[in-house]
C-alpha positions as a LaTeX table, in Angstrom:
\begin{tabular}{lrrr}
\hline
Residue & $x$ (\AA) & $y$ (\AA) & $z$ (\AA) \\
\hline
Met1 & 24.64 & 77.61 & 85.33 \\
Met2 & 24.68 & 80.13 & 88.33 \\
Ala3 & 24.97 & 77.22 & 90.77 \\
Gly4 & 28.13 & 76.15 & 88.93 \\
Val5 & 29.64 & 79.67 & 89.09 \\
Val6 & 28.82 & 80.13 & 92.72 \\
Ala7 & 30.19 & 76.75 & 93.55 \\
Ala8 & 33.31 & 77.22 & 91.82 \\
His9 & 33.92 & 80.57 & 93.35 \\
Asn10 & 33.03 & 79.44 & 96.80 \\
Ala11 & 35.73 & 76.64 & 96.41 \\
Gly12 & 38.36 & 79.06 & 95.49 \\
Tyr13 & 38.37 & 78.63 & 91.78 \\
Ser14 & 37.43 & 82.06 & 90.69 \\
Glu15 & 39.00 & 81.17 & 87.10 \\
Arg16 & 36.79 & 78.40 & 86.74 \\
Ala17 & 33.89 & 80.20 & 87.91 \\
Asn18 & 34.62 & 83.07 & 85.21 \\
Asp19 & 35.07 & 80.39 & 82.44 \\
Ile20 & 31.45 & 79.08 & 83.18 \\
Phe21 & 29.96 & 82.32 & 83.13 \\
Asp22 & 31.75 & 83.40 & 80.01 \\
Ala23 & 30.68 & 80.26 & 78.29 \\
Phe24 & 27.04 & 81.10 & 78.67 \\
Leu25 & 27.41 & 84.91 & 78.26 \\
Arg26 & 26.63 & 85.01 & 74.48 \\
Leu27 & 23.49 & 82.85 & 74.94 \\
Ile28 & 22.34 & 84.83 & 77.93 \\
Arg29 & 22.62 & 88.13 & 75.80 \\
Phe30 & 20.91 & 86.49 & 72.80 \\
Glu31 & 17.96 & 85.46 & 74.92 \\
Thr32 & 17.50 & 88.74 & 76.67 \\
Gln33 & 16.70 & 90.75 & 73.63 \\
Pro34 & 13.61 & 92.69 & 73.75 \\
Gly35 & 10.69 & 90.76 & 72.08 \\
Leu36 & 12.71 & 87.34 & 71.86 \\
Gly37 & 13.24 & 86.31 & 75.49 \\
Leu38 & 10.46 & 83.87 & 76.20 \\
Val39 & 10.38 & 82.25 & 72.76 \\
Val40 & 14.12 & 81.82 & 72.92 \\
Arg41 & 14.24 & 80.45 & 76.31 \\
Lys42 & 11.16 & 77.87 & 75.48 \\
Arg43 & 13.13 & 76.85 & 72.39 \\
Ile44 & 16.30 & 76.27 & 74.24 \\
Leu45 & 14.45 & 74.21 & 76.89 \\
Asn46 & 12.74 & 72.15 & 74.02 \\
Lys47 & 16.01 & 71.54 & 72.29 \\
Arg48 & 17.64 & 70.28 & 75.47 \\
Gly49 & 14.79 & 68.00 & 75.97 \\
Val50 & 13.36 & 69.63 & 79.30 \\
Ile51 & 9.89 & 70.45 & 77.62 \\
Ser52 & 8.25 & 68.67 & 74.83 \\
Tyr53 & 6.99 & 71.60 & 72.91 \\
Asp54 & 7.89 & 75.37 & 72.42 \\
Thr55 & 4.73 & 76.95 & 71.14 \\
Leu56 & 3.68 & 80.11 & 73.01 \\
Arg57 & 0.24 & 81.16 & 73.97 \\
Lys58 & $-1.74$ & 83.71 & 71.97 \\
Leu59 & 0.22 & 86.71 & 70.69 \\
Gly60 & 3.42 & 84.89 & 70.78 \\
Arg61 & 5.46 & 84.92 & 67.64 \\
Pro62 & 7.58 & 82.05 & 66.43 \\
Leu63 & 11.19 & 82.38 & 65.86 \\
Ser64 & 12.27 & 83.57 & 62.33 \\
Trp65 & 14.60 & 81.24 & 60.19 \\
Ala66 & 17.67 & 83.64 & 60.84 \\
Thr67 & 16.90 & 83.73 & 64.62 \\
Glu68 & 16.70 & 79.84 & 64.89 \\
Lys69 & 19.82 & 79.59 & 62.74 \\
Asp70 & 21.75 & 82.00 & 65.17 \\
Leu71 & 20.29 & 80.23 & 68.21 \\
Thr72 & 21.30 & 76.77 & 67.00 \\
Asn73 & 24.81 & 78.28 & 66.45 \\
Leu74 & 25.15 & 79.78 & 69.73 \\
Met75 & 24.01 & 76.42 & 71.38 \\
Ala76 & 26.57 & 74.53 & 69.52 \\
Arg77 & 29.34 & 76.81 & 70.43 \\
Leu78 & 28.23 & 76.77 & 74.00 \\
Asp79 & 28.26 & 72.74 & 73.88 \\
Arg80 & 31.64 & 72.72 & 72.48 \\
Arg81 & 33.04 & 75.14 & 75.11 \\
Leu82 & 31.23 & 73.10 & 77.81 \\
Glu83 & 32.90 & 70.09 & 76.67 \\
Glu84 & 36.19 & 71.77 & 76.83 \\
Leu85 & 35.49 & 72.97 & 80.34 \\
Glu86 & 34.42 & 69.36 & 81.26 \\
Ile87 & 30.86 & 70.70 & 82.29 \\
Arg88 & 27.84 & 68.59 & 81.98 \\
Ile89 & 24.44 & 70.18 & 81.70 \\
\hline
\end{tabular}
C-alpha cells in the first residue's frame, strides 16, 4: 500500500496517493487497536491467501465473532474501493 502511495505521489498524482491511503485507513486503524494487532494482521494475510493459517502462538487470543464480522466488513469495503480506484492487491 505504501509503495503505491509513494509511487503516485512521486509521479505527481497527489490526489491518487491520497485516495489510495484513504482506502486503507479504516483497516489500518482497526488493526492497530491495542490487543488486536497481530491476530488481525494474521487473519488479513490468511484471508488474502498469503499465509495458510492464522493461529497465534501461546497466549494469543482468537478473534471474537463480532471482531471477525467487523474485519470482514472492512475488507469488503476496502475491496470495493480498490476496485473503484482500479488498484489490484
